[in-house]
Steps between C-alpha positions, in 0.01 A plus 500: 500500500780752592677415166182570313450831684860588437485410117161681473642813678804499269281483189282779627803721583654423156171605329486814704857595415445435131188716504689790668764503233258502210418864551848605427550321186481674155409361169598645165224530241585661171732754656268594797592383846188359683523429874307209646286740686400667171419163348282413798328838466429419133697787342864623434658829447437478125128484580524805717712697242250403229203638692692818626600575136177403323276705723648842393544367142127412480424849665688646208283322251190614684615863494538470123164323454322762701607775252333325203124593553569870482759489212440200270283508194540123433246257649752224493742706708225583746396138524866389560554763770185384679607134488845592630337684794263203574782247486791681682322670790386163658854364426643793705272421789587135489884584501447739790314220691802266441753755633281552810471123557878461445585779744684691219474876450324604183751769437628489143853408415757769449589422131322561176271235364489362144244692288450780770395828360680810607353834598560655153328212327197532728485885457512447114217254524292728728534781239421283194143457357342323226690288267827623641396381851397171358841441333691615804279294738538177293883541463552571867256218616684251270834578659336497846349159438829363374656618832228320697558181302876520580427534869239217488756264328744576777238397753432178318870425499589598857181524707361223715149611585243306290249787503764756406623283209150444383456876489820536311388257239159678466683832453719345228200350320271806521746767436664312205149478349448876562839574343390316186174694502673833544750422225215433263331832605818688419540332151 
């Protein structure tokens, strides 16, 4: 009986020690270090970076789309702008929820994002109307969507959260389709 208790106690102690060490291990995944704690939480730093970058990126698309109703003369552009607003606003809310759930600040990262429009670009778009607005809007939104697709591909390659990766794939699919649509509108 004593021998069984000793062996059982030893196995329990070994299991506890193994569990304590697991939290300090790191795993490399496509260039992103993921700690065991992040894996247990269901996300890694790439997921956090994706949400923190995509939120202001989407906000930029919304700012452009909000300009269309007062400036565009093309029903196709107006419809596209409305679809962008309907799609991207809920995605922003979803990503903010993830950051809250993950205990990560929603502050954007300090570097520029692919496809990000500068102040001068937005000022020029604000001052354009009619066909000139439509051309500028479509060109800028194509570039903006290409940037979002680039960030989404990074999430697919480096992220670990299934929901974030699913959103990244939806962004790729929907925004590539919109790029094709916008290119046809410009032609």
